[in-house]
C-alpha positions in Angstrom: -10.6 123.3 -174.2 -7.8 124.5 -172.0 -8.6 123.6 -168.4 -9.8 126.4 -166.1 -10.4 125.2 -162.6 -12.8 127.2 -160.4 -11.0 125.9 -157.3 -7.3 125.6 -156.6 -6.0 123.0 -154.3 -5.2 125.6 -151.6 -8.7 127.0 -151.4 -10.7 123.8 -152.3 -12.2 123.5 -148.8 -13.3 127.1 -148.8 -14.9 126.6 -152.2 -16.6 123.4 -151.2 -18.2 125.2 -148.3 -19.3 128.1 -150.6 -21.0 125.7 -153.0 -22.5 123.5 -150.4 -24.0 126.5 -148.5 -25.8 127.5 -151.8 -26.9 124.0 -152.6 -24.5 123.7 -155.6 -21.9 121.3 -156.8 -19.3 121.6 -159.5 -17.3 118.5 -160.3 -13.6 119.0 -159.8 -12.8 117.6 -163.3 -15.3 119.9 -165.1 -13.6 121.8 -167.9 -14.3 125.5 -168.5 -12.7 127.4 -171.5 -13.0 130.5 -169.3 -14.8 131.4 -166.1 -18.6 131.1 -166.6 -20.9 133.9 -165.5 -23.4 133.2 -162.8 -25.8 136.2 -162.6 -27.4 135.0 -159.4 -24.3 133.6 -157.9 -23.9 129.8 -157.8 -27.3 128.9 -156.3 -28.7 125.4 -156.9 -26.3 124.6 -159.7 -25.0 121.1 -160.5 -22.3 120.6 -163.1 -21.0 117.1 -163.8 -17.4 116.4 -163.2 -17.1 115.4 -166.9 -18.8 118.4 -168.4 -17.1 120.8 -170.8 -18.3 124.4 -171.0 -17.1 126.9 -173.6 -16.3 130.6 -173.5 -18.8 133.4 -172.6 -21.4 131.1 -171.1 -24.1 132.5 -168.8 -25.6 130.0 -166.3 -28.5 131.1 -164.2 -29.6 129.5 -160.9 -31.1 126.0 -160.4 -29.4 124.6 -163.5 -28.3 121.0 -164.0 -25.6 120.1 -166.4 -25.4 116.4 -165.6 -24.0 113.1 -166.8 -26.0 110.1 -167.8 -24.5 107.0 -166.1 -26.9 104.5 -167.7 -24.8 102.5 -170.2 -27.9 101.5 -172.3 -28.7 105.0 -173.2 -27.0 108.3 -173.9 -24.0 107.6 -171.6 -21.7 110.6 -171.0 -21.7 114.3 -170.0 -22.7 117.5 -171.9 -20.3 119.4 -174.0 -21.4 123.0 -174.3 -19.8 125.4 -176.8 -19.2 129.1 -176.7 -21.7 131.9 -176.2 -24.5 129.9 -174.6 -27.2 131.2 -172.3 -28.7 128.6 -169.9 -31.8 130.0 -168.2 -33.1 129.3 -164.7 -34.2 125.7 -164.0 -32.8 124.3 -167.3 -31.5 120.8 -167.4 -28.9 119.4 -169.9 -28.4 115.7 -169.3 -26.4 113.1 -171.0 -23.9 113.2 -173.9 -25.4 116.4 -175.5 -23.1 118.4 -177.7 -24.0 122.1 -178.2 -21.6 123.6 -180.7 -23.4 126.8 -181.8 -24.6 129.8 -179.7 -27.5 128.5 -177.8 -30.4 129.8 -175.7 -31.9 127.3 -173.3 -34.8 129.1 -171.6 -36.6 128.9 -168.3 -37.2 125.3 -167.1 -36.4 123.6 -170.5 -34.9 120.2 -170.6 -32.5 119.0 -173.2 -31.7 115.3 -173.2 -30.6 113.1 -176.0 -32.2 109.6 -175.9 -31.1 106.7 -178.0 
């Protein structure tokens, strides 16, 4: 994916305050193919600094797209393809690859365990 950063160096502090005020965090190294759509603003959203997110992705509030740091299990961060809909409260954790259009509904958890 070409890198699209949500924050530029010039306004990083303003962006940090915006996310923190809404209980959100987006890793500075997260990769977006294009700007994601947050229908309820960026409220309660955590996106790992190593996550990759494709084009035309809709991410609702209170979503976790997180890395697994436990080396004995599914170590890594999610890679989410194009045209994905991630519903409120959903969690995608670990080295999960979603390459087809995908619907993760309200409060579902997707985690690959090995």
